[in-house]
Every structure is written in structure tokens, then in C-alpha cells.
N, C-alpha and C positions, 0 to 999 in steps of 0.2 A: 504494500500500500504506500502510495506517495505521501510524503510528509506535508502537511498543510503549514503555510507560513502566514503570519499575521502582521498587519501594519495598520496605521491610522487611515481611516477613510478620508479621501479628499474630494473636492467638487468634481474632479475628473472621473471619479468612480460612479457618478450619478446614473449613467446609462446602464452599466452592468448591474448595479444594485437594483435599479428600477425593474430590470428584466426578471431578476430573481424574485422580487416583491410580487410582480404580476403573476408569476407561476406558483407562488406560495400562499397567497391570501385572497379571500373572496372580496375584500374591500381594500385594494392596494393603494398605498400612497402614490402620488404622482412623482415623476422624475424631478421636477423643479423643487419639490419639498425636500428631497434628499440633498439636492444641490445647495439649498439654503441652510438647512439645519446643521449640516456638517461644519459649517463655518462659524457657528455660534460658540461662544466661550463656555456656555453651561451644558454642552453636550459632549458625549464620548461615543464615537462610532469607530468600529473596527471592521476590516474586511479580512477574509481568509482566501488565500490564493494557492492554487496548484499549478505548477509550471507557468507562473505569471498570469494565470486566468483567475478572475474573481469568481469564486464558487459559493461564497457565504458572506453574511454580514450580520452585525448586531449593533444596537445602539441604545443609549440611555440618556435621559435628562438628569442633570445634577443640581441639587439645591438643598441647602441646610443640612448637609451631611447625609443626604439620601440620594439614591439612584433609582429613578423610575425607568425600568426597561421598556422601551417602545417597540422594539422588533428584534427577533432572532430568527434567521432564516438560512437554510442551506438549499442550494439548487436541488430540485427533486432527484436528478440522476446521481447525486452524491450523498443522498441520505442513507442512514443505516451503517455508516462506516466510522462512527464516533466523532465526526467533525463537529457536530452540534455541541457536544459536551466540551470539546476543546475550545470552541468559539465562545461559549458562555463563560468558561473559566478565564479566558483572555479578557473578556469584557469586564468581569468582576475585578480582575487584577487592576485594570486601568481605573475603574471606579474607585477602588481602595486607594490607589496612588493619588487620585484627585480629591481625597478626603471623605469619601462615602463610608459610613459605618453601618448603613442599612440599605436594603434593596427591596423593591416591590415591583410587581407586575400583575397583569391580568392575563388569563389564559382560558381557552375553551375547555370545559370539562371533558370533551370528547378527544382532546389532544393528549392522550395518555403518554405518548413518547416524550413530549416536552415536559409534562408534569413530573415524570420520573427523573429527568435531568435536573429540573429545578429543585426537587426534593433532595437530590444527592448533594446539593450545595446549601442545604439547610433552610430552604424556603418552605413555609407551611401555609396551608390554606386557612385563611382567617375569616372568610365570608364570601358572599356572592353578590354580583351585580345582576339583578334580574333582567333578562331580555337585552343584554348589553350589545350583542352582535345583531345589527339590523338586517343582515342578509337572511338570517334564518330564525332570529329570536332566541338564540341560545344564550344562556346565562354566561357570565364570566366568573371564574374563580379568582379571588383576590389572594395573592400569595405574598408573604413577607419573610424576610430574615432581618431581624433588628440587631443582630450581633455579627456583622460581616467581618470575618477573619481571613487570614491567609490560608 
């Protein structure tokens, strides 16, 4: 298996990241959104590359010692190889380096693979947002880890 390499996302990655987003989510962000948010001081975005090709990305907003994870996605043809876990670990590392001591996110209850990854990093379900996902009315699990460690 090829080794995935991580680096900070730049505006030049917007096209590649947008393609992964469209293929991963029912309600994808637009390309211009990625182009803009990656340039903000209060965000942390990372891409994963194989042989120079962006195959994954993750990002979070940072405020008051907390990281709110906005997206974690691996291109469909590269899933099931452990890249998502490594990507999430890299995102958390960057968030800790930027002062985050807690992390939160929302996830579909039907996304059991993602939930397993998040739980392995100490996130726990603390509630639900009813009918959060407008495409199908699915709830969102609210997950937190309030003691983010190495």
C-alpha cells in the first residue's frame, strides 16, 4: 500500500477537494467555499496525497480552544485502506498544535465507519440534532472529546 502524505490545504487545492466533496456528500460545499475558507486564520485544513494526487481532505474551524470538524473525506476509490483514520489523526494533531483542547463534530448515525474512527480518538456521542440533514431528514449525532490529547 502506498504511503499517504499530508500537507496544509491551499487555495490551489480547491478543484481537487471540491471533486472529492461532490463524490462524498449529498449536500456538497461549492469549490469557491473551499477556496475561501482555507485562507482564513481560524481554520485548519489538510489534504492527503498519493503520488502527488489529492485523494483526501479534512478541515476544522478553531475558536476558544475548540475545533469544530467541518469535513473529513476520502475519495471513494481509496476508502477502506485506513487513510481516513490517518487523515483524522493528522487533522487533530494540527488542531492541538493550534491550541485546541476539545473537538466536536456532527455525523450521520448511518455512517458507522466514520463513527468508529471518531470513537477511536475519544469522541463520544452526547446528543442528536433532529432532522439535521435536509437531503433525507436524518438526525445528526453530536460527538465531543473535551480532553484532546496527543
